[in-house]
Backbone as JSON Lines, residues from 0, in Angstrom:
{"i":0,"aa":"X","n":[7.18,-7.87,17.27],"ca":[6.94,-6.65,16.54],"c":[6.53,-6.99,15.11]}
{"i":1,"aa":"X","n":[5.42,-6.42,14.61],"ca":[4.97,-6.72,13.25],"c":[5.79,-5.97,12.2]}
{"i":2,"aa":"X","n":[5.99,-6.63,11.06],"ca":[6.72,-6.06,9.93],"c":[5.96,-6.32,8.64]}
{"i":3,"aa":"X","n":[6.17,-5.42,7.69],"ca":[5.69,-5.62,6.32],"c":[6.92,-5.82,5.46]}
{"i":4,"aa":"X","n":[6.96,-6.93,4.75],"ca":[8.04,-7.28,3.84],"c":[7.46,-7.32,2.44]}
{"i":5,"aa":"X","n":[8.02,-6.55,1.52],"ca":[7.6,-6.59,0.12],"c":[8.71,-7.23,-0.69]}
{"i":6,"aa":"X","n":[8.37,-8.28,-1.41],"ca":[9.37,-9.02,-2.18],"c":[8.92,-9.21,-3.62]}
{"i":7,"aa":"X","n":[9.89,-9.32,-4.5],"ca":[9.67,-9.73,-5.89],"c":[10.22,-11.15,-5.98]}
{"i":8,"aa":"X","n":[9.44,-12.05,-6.57],"ca":[9.89,-13.43,-6.67],"c":[9.38,-14.05,-7.97]}
{"i":9,"aa":"X","n":[10.03,-15.12,-8.42],"ca":[9.57,-15.78,-9.65],"c":[8.15,-16.29,-9.47]}
{"i":10,"aa":"X","n":[7.31,-16.07,-10.47],"ca":[5.92,-16.51,-10.42],"c":[5.82,-17.92,-10.97]}
{"i":11,"aa":"X","n":[6.39,-18.86,-10.21],"ca":[6.4,-20.28,-10.59],"c":[6.03,-21.11,-9.36]}
{"i":12,"aa":"X","n":[5.49,-22.31,-9.57],"ca":[5.14,-23.16,-8.44],"c":[6.34,-23.4,-7.52]}
{"i":13,"aa":"X","n":[6.11,-23.3,-6.23],"ca":[7.14,-23.57,-5.24],"c":[7.86,-22.34,-4.73]}
{"i":14,"aa":"X","n":[7.8,-21.22,-5.46],"ca":[8.51,-20.01,-5.03],"c":[8.03,-19.51,-3.68]}
{"i":15,"aa":"X","n":[6.72,-19.45,-3.52],"ca":[6.17,-18.95,-2.27],"c":[6.49,-19.88,-1.1]}
{"i":16,"aa":"X","n":[6.48,-21.17,-1.36],"ca":[6.85,-22.14,-0.32],"c":[8.29,-21.98,0.13]}
{"i":17,"aa":"X","n":[9.2,-21.79,-0.84],"ca":[10.61,-21.58,-0.48],"c":[10.79,-20.29,0.31]}
{"i":18,"aa":"X","n":[10.06,-19.25,-0.1],"ca":[10.13,-17.98,0.62],"c":[9.62,-18.13,2.05]}
{"i":19,"aa":"X","n":[8.48,-18.78,2.21],"ca":[7.91,-18.98,3.55],"c":[8.84,-19.79,4.44]}
{"i":20,"aa":"X","n":[9.46,-20.83,3.89],"ca":[10.41,-21.64,4.67],"c":[11.6,-20.81,5.12]}
{"i":21,"aa":"X","n":[12.14,-20.0,4.21],"ca":[13.3,-19.17,4.54],"c":[12.96,-18.16,5.63]}
{"i":22,"aa":"X","n":[11.78,-17.54,5.53],"ca":[11.36,-16.57,6.54],"c":[11.21,-17.25,7.89]}
{"i":23,"aa":"X","n":[10.6,-18.42,7.91],"ca":[10.42,-19.16,9.15],"c":[11.74,-19.54,9.79]}
{"i":24,"aa":"X","n":[12.68,-20.01,8.99],"ca":[13.99,-20.41,9.51],"c":[14.77,-19.22,10.05]}
{"i":25,"aa":"X","n":[14.48,-18.01,9.51],"ca":[15.2,-16.81,9.96],"c":[14.52,-16.14,11.15]}
{"i":26,"aa":"X","n":[13.41,-16.71,11.62],"ca":[12.78,-16.15,12.82],"c":[11.55,-15.31,12.56]}
{"i":27,"aa":"X","n":[10.96,-15.43,11.38],"ca":[9.74,-14.69,11.08],"c":[8.53,-15.6,11.12]}
{"i":28,"aa":"X","n":[7.46,-15.12,11.73],"ca":[6.2,-15.86,11.79],"c":[5.21,-15.15,10.87]}
{"i":29,"aa":"X","n":[4.89,-15.77,9.74],"ca":[4.04,-15.15,8.73],"c":[2.59,-15.13,9.2]}
{"i":30,"aa":"X","n":[1.98,-13.93,9.15],"ca":[0.58,-13.78,9.51],"c":[-0.32,-13.73,8.29]}
{"i":31,"aa":"X","n":[0.18,-13.15,7.19],"ca":[-0.62,-13.06,5.97],"c":[0.3,-12.75,4.8]}
{"i":32,"aa":"X","n":[-0.13,-13.18,3.61],"ca":[0.59,-12.88,2.37],"c":[-0.44,-12.38,1.38]}
{"i":33,"aa":"X","n":[-0.1,-11.29,0.71],"ca":[-0.99,-10.74,-0.3],"c":[-0.21,-10.54,-1.6]}
{"i":34,"aa":"X","n":[-0.77,-11.03,-2.7],"ca":[-0.17,-10.8,-4.01],"c":[-0.53,-9.37,-4.42]}
{"i":35,"aa":"X","n":[0.48,-8.53,-4.61],"ca":[0.25,-7.13,-4.96],"c":[0.19,-6.96,-6.46]}
{"i":36,"aa":"X","n":[1.06,-7.68,-7.17],"ca":[1.14,-7.49,-8.62],"c":[1.77,-8.71,-9.27]}
{"i":37,"aa":"X","n":[1.18,-9.14,-10.39],"ca":[1.8,-10.16,-11.24],"c":[2.32,-9.44,-12.47]}
{"i":38,"aa":"X","n":[3.57,-9.68,-12.8],"ca":[4.2,-8.94,-13.9],"c":[4.38,-9.82,-15.12]}
{"i":39,"aa":"X","n":[4.52,-9.17,-16.27],"ca":[4.67,-9.9,-17.53],"c":[6.04,-10.53,-17.68]}
{"i":40,"aa":"X","n":[6.98,-10.17,-16.83],"ca":[8.33,-10.74,-16.92],"c":[8.45,-12.06,-16.16]}
{"i":41,"aa":"X","n":[7.32,-12.6,-15.69],"ca":[7.35,-13.89,-14.98],"c":[7.62,-13.76,-13.5]}
{"i":42,"aa":"X","n":[7.49,-12.55,-12.95],"ca":[7.67,-12.36,-11.51],"c":[6.37,-11.85,-10.9]}
{"i":43,"aa":"X","n":[6.32,-11.92,-9.59],"ca":[5.2,-11.37,-8.83],"c":[5.76,-10.54,-7.69]}
{"i":44,"aa":"X","n":[4.99,-9.58,-7.23],"ca":[5.34,-8.8,-6.04],"c":[4.34,-9.18,-4.97]}
{"i":45,"aa":"X","n":[4.84,-9.61,-3.83],"ca":[4.0,-10.02,-2.71],"c":[4.33,-9.21,-1.48]}
{"i":46,"aa":"X","n":[3.3,-8.92,-0.69],"ca":[3.49,-8.32,0.64],"c":[3.34,-9.44,1.66]}
{"i":47,"aa":"X","n":[4.3,-9.53,2.55],"ca":[4.29,-10.55,3.6],"c":[4.21,-9.83,4.94]}
{"i":48,"aa":"X","n":[3.16,-10.11,5.69],"ca":[3.0,-9.53,7.02],"c":[3.52,-10.56,8.01]}
{"i":49,"aa":"X","n":[4.45,-10.15,8.85],"ca":[5.05,-11.12,9.75],"c":[5.37,-10.53,11.11]}
{"i":50,"aa":"X","n":[5.47,-11.4,12.07],"ca":[5.94,-11.07,13.42],"c":[7.32,-11.67,13.57]}
{"i":51,"aa":"X","n":[8.19,-10.97,14.26],"ca":[9.53,-11.49,14.53],"c":[9.5,-12.24,15.86]}
{"i":52,"aa":"X","n":[10.06,-13.44,15.88],"ca":[10.16,-14.17,17.14],"c":[11.22,-13.49,17.99]}
{"i":53,"aa":"X","n":[11.17,-13.7,19.29],"ca":[12.11,-13.04,20.2],"c":[13.55,-13.24,19.76]}
{"i":54,"aa":"X","n":[14.28,-12.16,19.67],"ca":[15.7,-12.21,19.32],"c":[15.98,-12.16,17.83]}
{"i":55,"aa":"X","n":[14.99,-12.37,16.98],"ca":[15.21,-12.33,15.53],"c":[15.24,-10.87,15.06]}
{"i":56,"aa":"X","n":[16.04,-10.62,14.03],"ca":[16.19,-9.27,13.5],"c":[15.72,-9.23,12.04]}
{"i":57,"aa":"X","n":[15.21,-8.09,11.6],"ca":[14.77,-7.97,10.2],"c":[15.89,-8.27,9.2]}
{"i":58,"aa":"X","n":[17.13,-7.94,9.56],"ca":[18.25,-8.21,8.66],"c":[18.37,-9.7,8.34]}
{"i":59,"aa":"X","n":[18.05,-10.54,9.33],"ca":[18.15,-11.98,9.09],"c":[17.08,-12.43,8.09]}
{"i":60,"aa":"X","n":[15.91,-11.79,8.12],"ca":[14.85,-12.1,7.16],"c":[15.3,-11.7,5.75]}
{"i":61,"aa":"X","n":[15.85,-10.5,5.64],"ca":[16.31,-10.0,4.34],"c":[17.38,-10.93,3.78]}
{"i":62,"aa":"X","n":[18.35,-11.3,4.6],"ca":[19.43,-12.19,4.15],"c":[18.89,-13.53,3.69]}
{"i":63,"aa":"X","n":[17.96,-14.09,4.47],"ca":[17.39,-15.4,4.11],"c":[16.63,-15.33,2.79]}
{"i":64,"aa":"X","n":[15.91,-14.24,2.58],"ca":[15.13,-14.1,1.34],"c":[16.03,-13.93,0.13]}
{"i":65,"aa":"X","n":[17.06,-13.12,0.25],"ca":[17.93,-12.84,-0.9],"c":[18.81,-14.03,-1.27]}
{"i":66,"aa":"X","n":[18.9,-15.02,-0.4],"ca":[19.65,-16.23,-0.74],"c":[18.86,-17.14,-1.69]}
{"i":67,"aa":"X","n":[17.57,-16.88,-1.83],"ca":[16.74,-17.68,-2.73],"c":[16.88,-17.1,-4.14]}
{"i":68,"aa":"X","n":[17.16,-17.97,-5.08],"ca":[17.36,-17.52,-6.46],"c":[16.13,-16.8,-7.0]}
{"i":69,"aa":"X","n":[16.34,-15.61,-7.51],"ca":[15.28,-14.83,-8.13],"c":[14.47,-13.96,-7.2]}
{"i":70,"aa":"X","n":[14.74,-14.03,-5.9],"ca":[13.98,-13.24,-4.93],"c":[14.72,-11.95,-4.62]}
{"i":71,"aa":"X","n":[13.98,-10.84,-4.65],"ca":[14.53,-9.53,-4.3],"c":[13.66,-8.92,-3.21]}
{"i":72,"aa":"X","n":[14.3,-8.44,-2.16],"ca":[13.56,-7.72,-1.12],"c":[13.45,-6.27,-1.55]}
{"i":73,"aa":"X","n":[12.22,-5.8,-1.73],"ca":[11.98,-4.43,-2.17],"c":[11.82,-3.48,-0.98]}
{"i":74,"aa":"X","n":[11.37,-4.04,0.15],"ca":[11.1,-3.18,1.3],"c":[10.85,-4.04,2.53]}
{"i":75,"aa":"X","n":[11.32,-3.57,3.67],"ca":[10.91,-4.15,4.95],"c":[10.85,-3.02,5.96]}
{"i":76,"aa":"X","n":[9.78,-3.01,6.73],"ca":[9.6,-1.94,7.7],"c":[8.63,-2.4,8.77]}
{"i":77,"aa":"X","n":[8.7,-1.76,9.93],"ca":[7.69,-2.01,10.96],"c":[6.34,-1.62,10.4]}
{"i":78,"aa":"X","n":[5.33,-2.37,10.81],"ca":[4.0,-2.13,10.28],"c":[2.99,-2.3,11.4]}
{"i":79,"aa":"X","n":[2.51,-1.17,11.91],"ca":[1.67,-1.18,13.1],"c":[0.36,-1.94,12.91]}
{"i":80,"aa":"X","n":[-0.16,-1.97,11.69],"ca":[-1.44,-2.64,11.47],"c":[-1.31,-4.16,11.4]}
{"i":81,"aa":"X","n":[-0.1,-4.66,11.39],"ca":[0.1,-6.11,11.35],"c":[-0.5,-6.73,10.12]}
{"i":82,"aa":"X","n":[-1.08,-7.9,10.26],"ca":[-1.6,-8.62,9.11],"c":[-3.07,-8.37,8.83]}
{"i":83,"aa":"X","n":[-3.59,-7.23,9.23],"ca":[-4.99,-6.93,8.98],"c":[-5.18,-6.51,7.53]}
{"i":84,"aa":"X","n":[-5.2,-7.46,6.64],"ca":[-5.36,-7.18,5.22],"c":[-6.81,-6.76,4.98]}
{"i":85,"aa":"X","n":[-6.99,-5.57,4.45],"ca":[-8.31,-5.01,4.19],"c":[-8.53,-5.03,2.69]}
{"i":86,"aa":"X","n":[-9.27,-5.98,2.21],"ca":[-9.44,-6.17,0.78],"c":[-10.28,-5.06,0.16]}
{"i":87,"aa":"X","n":[-10.06,-4.84,-1.13],"ca":[-10.8,-3.82,-1.86],"c":[-12.3,-4.06,-1.77]}
{"i":88,"aa":"X","n":[-12.73,-5.3,-1.83],"ca":[-14.15,-5.62,-1.75],"c":[-14.73,-5.16,-0.42]}
{"i":89,"aa":"X","n":[-14.0,-5.34,0.66],"ca":[-14.47,-4.87,1.96],"c":[-14.58,-3.35,1.98]}
{"i":90,"aa":"X","n":[-13.65,-2.68,1.29],"ca":[-13.71,-1.22,1.2],"c":[-14.98,-0.8,0.46]}
{"i":91,"aa":"X","n":[-15.29,-1.48,-0.65],"ca":[-16.49,-1.14,-1.42],"c":[-17.74,-1.35,-0.57]}
{"i":92,"aa":"X","n":[-17.78,-2.44,0.19],"ca":[-18.92,-2.68,1.07],"c":[-19.07,-1.56,2.09]}
{"i":93,"aa":"X","n":[-17.95,-1.11,2.63],"ca":[-17.97,-0.01,3.6],"c":[-18.46,1.28,2.94]}
{"i":94,"aa":"X","n":[-17.99,1.55,1.72],"ca":[-18.39,2.77,1.01],"c":[-19.89,2.78,0.75]}
{"i":95,"aa":"X","n":[-20.46,1.63,0.4],"ca":[-21.9,1.59,0.11],"c":[-22.74,1.82,1.36]}
{"i":96,"aa":"X","n":[-22.18,1.59,2.53],"ca":[-22.93,1.88,3.75],"c":[-22.73,3.32,4.21]}
{"i":97,"aa":"X","n":[-21.9,4.07,3.5],"ca":[-21.68,5.5,3.79],"c":[-21.85,6.29,2.5]}
{"i":98,"aa":"X","n":[-22.98,6.09,1.83],"ca":[-23.19,6.63,0.48],"c":[-22.92,8.13,0.36]}
{"i":99,"aa":"X","n":[-23.53,8.93,1.18],"ca":[-23.41,10.38,1.03],"c":[-21.97,10.86,1.19]}
{"i":100,"aa":"X","n":[-21.24,10.24,2.07],"ca":[-19.86,10.65,2.32],"c":[-18.85,9.64,1.82]}
{"i":101,"aa":"X","n":[-19.17,8.95,0.72],"ca":[-18.32,7.84,0.25],"c":[-16.9,8.28,-0.08]}
{"i":102,"aa":"X","n":[-16.72,9.45,-0.67],"ca":[-15.37,9.88,-1.03],"c":[-14.55,10.16,0.23]}
{"i":103,"aa":"X","n":[-15.15,10.84,1.21],"ca":[-14.43,11.09,2.47],"c":[-14.16,9.77,3.19]}
{"i":104,"aa":"X","n":[-15.1,8.86,3.12],"ca":[-14.89,7.55,3.76],"c":[-13.74,6.81,3.09]}
{"i":105,"aa":"X","n":[-13.63,6.94,1.76],"ca":[-12.51,6.31,1.06],"c":[-11.18,6.85,1.57]}
{"i":106,"aa":"X","n":[-11.11,8.17,1.79],"ca":[-9.88,8.76,2.34],"c":[-9.54,8.11,3.68]}
{"i":107,"aa":"X","n":[-10.54,7.91,4.53],"ca":[-10.31,7.28,5.83],"c":[-9.78,5.85,5.69]}
{"i":108,"aa":"X","n":[-10.25,5.14,4.66],"ca":[-9.89,3.72,4.48],"c":[-8.56,3.51,3.76]}
{"i":109,"aa":"X","n":[-8.13,4.49,2.96],"ca":[-6.98,4.28,2.08],"c":[-5.69,3.85,2.79]}
{"i":110,"aa":"X","n":[-5.34,4.4,3.96],"ca":[-4.1,3.93,4.58],"c":[-4.12,2.42,4.89]}
{"i":111,"aa":"X","n":[-5.28,1.89,5.25],"ca":[-5.37,0.46,5.54],"c":[-5.4,-0.34,4.25]}
{"i":112,"aa":"X","n":[-6.21,0.08,3.29],"ca":[-6.36,-0.65,2.03],"c":[-5.04,-0.72,1.28]}
{"i":113,"aa":"X","n":[-4.27,0.38,1.29],"ca":[-3.04,0.44,0.52],"c":[-1.77,0.34,1.38]}
{"i":114,"aa":"X","n":[-1.93,0.06,2.66],"ca":[-0.78,-0.02,3.57],"c":[0.1,1.23,3.4]}
{"i":115,"aa":"X","n":[-0.57,2.37,3.49],"ca":[0.1,3.66,3.37],"c":[0.1,4.33,4.74]}
{"i":116,"aa":"X","n":[0.84,5.42,4.86],"ca":[0.9,6.14,6.13],"c":[-0.19,7.18,6.28]}
{"i":117,"aa":"X","n":[-0.65,7.74,5.16],"ca":[-1.66,8.79,5.24],"c":[-2.42,8.93,3.93]}
{"i":118,"aa":"X","n":[-3.53,9.67,4.01],"ca":[-4.33,9.97,2.83],"c":[-4.97,11.34,3.02]}
{"i":119,"aa":"X","n":[-5.2,12.05,1.91],"ca":[-5.88,13.34,1.96],"c":[-6.8,13.5,0.76]}
{"i":120,"aa":"X","n":[-7.8,14.34,0.95],"ca":[-8.63,14.84,-0.15],"c":[-8.33,16.31,-0.23]}
{"i":121,"aa":"X","n":[-7.93,16.77,-1.42],"ca":[-7.5,18.16,-1.58],"c":[-8.36,18.89,-2.6]}
{"i":122,"aa":"X","n":[-8.48,20.2,-2.36],"ca":[-9.11,21.08,-3.33],"c":[-8.04,22.06,-3.82]}
{"i":123,"aa":"X","n":[-8.09,22.39,-5.1],"ca":[-7.07,23.24,-5.71],"c":[-6.87,24.55,-4.94]}
{"i":124,"aa":"X","n":[-7.95,25.22,-4.55],"ca":[-7.81,26.5,-3.84],"c":[-8.1,26.37,-2.35]}
{"i":125,"aa":"X","n":[-8.86,25.37,-1.97],"ca":[-9.25,25.23,-0.57],"c":[-8.29,24.41,0.28]}
{"i":126,"aa":"X","n":[-7.29,23.8,-0.36],"ca":[-6.31,23.0,0.39],"c":[-6.88,21.66,0.82]}
{"i":127,"aa":"X","n":[-6.44,21.18,1.96],"ca":[-6.85,19.86,2.45],"c":[-8.28,19.94,2.97]}
{"i":128,"aa":"X","n":[-9.13,19.1,2.4],"ca":[-10.54,19.04,2.76],"c":[-10.76,17.96,3.82]}
{"i":129,"aa":"X","n":[-10.04,16.85,3.67],"ca":[-10.15,15.72,4.6],"c":[-8.78,15.06,4.67]}
{"i":130,"aa":"X","n":[-8.38,14.62,5.86],"ca":[-7.06,14.01,6.02],"c":[-7.09,12.97,7.12]}
{"i":131,"aa":"X","n":[-6.25,11.96,6.97],"ca":[-6.08,10.99,8.05],"c":[-5.05,11.54,9.04]}
{"i":132,"aa":"X","n":[-4.94,10.89,10.16],"ca":[-4.16,11.39,11.27],"c":[-2.7,11.71,10.94]}
{"i":133,"aa":"X","n":[-2.02,10.87,10.21],"ca":[-0.59,11.07,9.96],"c":[-0.29,11.94,8.73]}
{"i":134,"aa":"X","n":[-1.32,12.5,8.12],"ca":[-1.12,13.31,6.91],"c":[-0.4,14.61,7.24]}
{"i":135,"aa":"X","n":[0.36,15.14,6.28],"ca":[0.97,16.45,6.49],"c":[-0.11,17.49,6.78]}
{"i":136,"aa":"X","n":[0.21,18.49,7.59],"ca":[-0.79,19.5,7.96],"c":[-1.12,20.43,6.81]}
{"i":137,"aa":"X","n":[-0.19,20.56,5.86],"ca":[-0.49,21.36,4.68],"c":[0.24,20.77,3.48]}
{"i":138,"aa":"X","n":[-0.39,20.88,2.35],"ca":[0.2,20.42,1.09],"c":[-0.15,21.43,0.02]}
{"i":139,"aa":"X","n":[0.81,21.72,-0.83],"ca":[0.53,22.57,-1.98],"c":[-0.18,21.73,-3.03]}
{"i":140,"aa":"X","n":[-1.08,22.36,-3.78],"ca":[-1.78,21.65,-4.84],"c":[-0.78,21.12,-5.86]}
{"i":141,"aa":"X","n":[-1.0,19.9,-6.3],"ca":[-0.14,19.28,-7.28],"c":[-0.99,18.85,-8.47]}
{"i":142,"aa":"X","n":[-0.62,19.32,-9.66],"ca":[-1.27,18.79,-10.87],"c":[-0.65,17.43,-11.12]}
{"i":143,"aa":"X","n":[-1.47,16.4,-11.01],"ca":[-0.96,15.04,-11.1],"c":[-0.39,14.77,-12.49]}
{"i":144,"aa":"X","n":[0.86,14.31,-12.55],"ca":[1.45,13.95,-13.85],"c":[0.82,12.67,-14.38]}
{"i":145,"aa":"X","n":[1.14,12.33,-15.59],"ca":[0.59,11.12,-16.21],"c":[0.83,9.88,-15.35]}
{"i":146,"aa":"X","n":[2.06,9.72,-14.84],"ca":[2.35,8.51,-14.08],"c":[1.79,8.57,-12.67]}
{"i":147,"aa":"X","n":[1.45,9.76,-12.2],"ca":[0.83,9.97,-10.89],"c":[1.66,9.46,-9.73]}
{"i":148,"aa":"X","n":[2.95,9.32,-9.9],"ca":[3.83,8.93,-8.81],"c":[4.73,10.12,-8.49]}
{"i":149,"aa":"X","n":[4.71,10.57,-7.25],"ca":[5.42,11.78,-6.86],"c":[6.27,11.54,-5.62]}
{"i":150,"aa":"X","n":[7.2,12.44,-5.39],"ca":[7.92,12.48,-4.11],"c":[7.73,13.86,-3.53]}
{"i":151,"aa":"X","n":[7.13,13.93,-2.34],"ca":[6.86,15.19,-1.68],"c":[7.42,15.14,-0.26]}
{"i":152,"aa":"X","n":[8.42,15.94,0.02],"ca":[8.98,16.05,1.37],"c":[9.26,14.7,2.03]}
{"i":153,"aa":"X","n":[9.94,13.82,1.31],"ca":[10.31,12.52,1.86],"c":[9.2,11.49,1.82]}
{"i":154,"aa":"X","n":[8.04,11.84,1.26],"ca":[6.93,10.91,1.13],"c":[6.82,10.46,-0.32]}
{"i":155,"aa":"X","n":[6.63,9.18,-0.52],"ca":[6.3,8.67,-1.85],"c":[4.79,8.73,-1.95]}
{"i":156,"aa":"X","n":[4.29,9.4,-2.98],"ca":[2.87,9.73,-3.07],"c":[2.32,9.31,-4.42]}
{"i":157,"aa":"X","n":[1.07,8.88,-4.41],"ca":[0.33,8.68,-5.64],"c":[-1.05,9.27,-5.43]}
{"i":158,"aa":"X","n":[-1.73,9.55,-6.52],"ca":[-3.02,10.19,-6.37],"c":[-3.92,9.95,-7.55]}
{"i":159,"aa":"X","n":[-5.14,10.48,-7.41],"ca":[-6.16,10.33,-8.43],"c":[-7.03,11.57,-8.42]}
{"i":160,"aa":"X","n":[-7.3,12.11,-9.58],"ca":[-8.15,13.3,-9.68],"c":[-9.6,12.95,-9.38]}
{"i":161,"aa":"X","n":[-10.27,13.89,-8.7],"ca":[-11.71,13.78,-8.45],"c":[-12.47,14.72,-9.36]}
{"i":162,"aa":"X","n":[-11.78,15.36,-10.24],"ca":[-12.31,16.38,-11.13],"c":[-11.18,17.37,-11.39]}
{"i":163,"aa":"X","n":[-11.52,18.5,-12.0],"ca":[-10.48,19.47,-12.35],"c":[-9.87,20.12,-11.12]}
{"i":164,"aa":"X","n":[-10.64,20.24,-10.03],"ca":[-10.16,20.99,-8.87],"c":[-10.02,20.18,-7.6]}
{"i":165,"aa":"X","n":[-10.19,18.86,-7.67],"ca":[-10.05,18.03,-6.48],"c":[-9.28,16.77,-6.79]}
{"i":166,"aa":"X","n":[-8.61,16.23,-5.75],"ca":[-7.86,14.99,-5.92],"c":[-7.74,14.3,-4.56]}
{"i":167,"aa":"X","n":[-7.48,13.01,-4.62],"ca":[-7.11,12.27,-3.42],"c":[-5.65,11.86,-3.58]}
{"i":168,"aa":"X","n":[-4.92,11.91,-2.48],"ca":[-3.51,11.51,-2.47],"c":[-3.29,10.55,-1.32]}
{"i":169,"aa":"X","n":[-2.4,9.57,-1.54],"ca":[-1.96,8.69,-0.46],"c":[-0.45,8.72,-0.44]}
{"i":170,"aa":"X","n":[0.12,8.6,0.76],"ca":[1.56,8.7,0.88],"c":[2.16,7.7,1.85]}
{"i":171,"aa":"X","n":[3.4,7.37,1.58],"ca":[4.2,6.51,2.45],"c":[5.48,7.25,2.79]}
{"i":172,"aa":"X","n":[5.82,7.27,4.06],"ca":[7.06,7.9,4.49],"c":[8.23,7.01,4.1]}
{"i":173,"aa":"X","n":[8.96,7.39,3.08],"ca":[10.16,6.66,2.69],"c":[9.96,5.46,1.79]}
{"i":174,"aa":"X","n":[8.78,4.87,1.73],"ca":[8.58,3.73,0.84],"c":[7.7,2.67,1.46]}
{"i":175,"aa":"X","n":[7.43,1.6,0.73],"ca":[7.89,1.31,-0.63],"c":[7.15,2.16,-1.65]}
{"i":176,"aa":"X","n":[7.72,2.26,-2.83],"ca":[7.09,3.01,-3.91],"c":[5.77,2.36,-4.29]}
{"i":177,"aa":"X","n":[4.84,3.15,-4.75],"ca":[3.57,2.62,-5.21],"c":[3.77,1.96,-6.57]}
{"i":178,"aa":"X","n":[3.15,0.81,-6.74],"ca":[3.23,0.07,-7.99],"c":[2.1,0.48,-8.93]}
{"i":179,"aa":"X","n":[2.26,0.19,-10.2],"ca":[1.22,0.51,-11.19],"c":[-0.1,-0.17,-10.82]}
{"i":180,"aa":"X","n":[-0.04,-1.37,-10.27],"ca":[-1.27,-2.07,-9.89],"c":[-1.98,-1.35,-8.75]}
{"i":181,"aa":"X","n":[-1.21,-0.76,-7.83],"ca":[-1.81,0.0,-6.74],"c":[-2.46,1.28,-7.27]}
{"i":182,"aa":"X","n":[-1.81,1.92,-8.23],"ca":[-2.37,3.11,-8.87],"c":[-3.7,2.77,-9.55]}
{"i":183,"aa":"X","n":[-3.74,1.64,-10.25],"ca":[-4.96,1.22,-10.93],"c":[-6.07,0.95,-9.92]}
{"i":184,"aa":"X","n":[-5.74,0.31,-8.81],"ca":[-6.73,0.05,-7.76],"c":[-7.25,1.35,-7.16]}
{"i":185,"aa":"X","n":[-6.35,2.3,-6.95],"ca":[-6.75,3.6,-6.4],"c":[-7.74,4.29,-7.33]}
{"i":186,"aa":"X","n":[-7.44,4.3,-8.62],"ca":[-8.33,4.94,-9.58],"c":[-9.69,4.24,-9.6]}
{"i":187,"aa":"X","n":[-9.68,2.92,-9.55],"ca":[-10.93,2.16,-9.56],"c":[-11.77,2.47,-8.32]}
{"i":188,"aa":"X","n":[-11.16,2.43,-7.14],"ca":[-11.89,2.69,-5.9],"c":[-12.38,4.14,-5.84]}
{"i":189,"aa":"X","n":[-11.57,5.07,-6.34],"ca":[-11.99,6.47,-6.34],"c":[-13.2,6.69,-7.24]}
{"i":190,"aa":"X","n":[-13.17,6.08,-8.42],"ca":[-14.31,6.18,-9.33],"c":[-15.56,5.54,-8.73]}
{"i":191,"aa":"X","n":[-15.39,4.41,-8.05],"ca":[-16.53,3.77,-7.39],"c":[-17.09,4.66,-6.29]}
{"i":192,"aa":"X","n":[-16.21,5.27,-5.49],"ca":[-16.66,6.15,-4.41],"c":[-17.46,7.33,-4.97]}
{"i":193,"aa":"X","n":[-16.98,7.91,-6.06],"ca":[-17.69,9.03,-6.69],"c":[-19.06,8.59,-7.19]}
{"i":194,"aa":"X","n":[-19.13,7.4,-7.78],"ca":[-20.4,6.88,-8.28],"c":[-21.37,6.59,-7.13]}
{"i":195,"aa":"X","n":[-20.87,5.98,-6.07],"ca":[-21.69,5.66,-4.9],"c":[-22.25,6.93,-4.28]}
{"i":196,"aa":"X","n":[-21.39,7.96,-4.19],"ca":[-21.82,9.22,-3.58],"c":[-22.85,9.96,-4.43]}
{"i":197,"aa":"X","n":[-22.89,9.59,-5.73],"ca":[-23.87,10.19,-6.63],"c":[-23.47,11.57,-7.01]}
């Protein structure tokens, strides 16, 4: 069964190797690792996509990771997409091949790009204009606050304005919370999609 593990660890040589060894010894088979954010406090946040070997439990992975000095497990959950890391550059390439509908195409891609559960494009008065399969069937319009991090009906949500009356939102059921680096990436990709669409 595939899992997504999000960890904070010291951003020093050898940290990732120690983490990988601990995961392997606890019964996890790493498929991919992605650096999500490097922080000014000398730590990094990484997403680890892994498969559990027969009989291994996620708790054993968490225990093994937290035994390493400076490592904190921020989140672990089943992850149906496995290690299919979809880089932002690949998203941009996809958007350029769908120029006229680039913003709607971005909504379709966001759950994979951001490892989220759903995405929507909303209009202030028209409601949901475009949504991915797992998105809520209805959402009230939200004026995005400065930090753009929200909690809506058990979903952790972040978003980006498309103008005064439109926005895109992405959500995760229960977590992990969106990081500032993910918010910055969302804003960048949304602005690119708007530019591509003309």
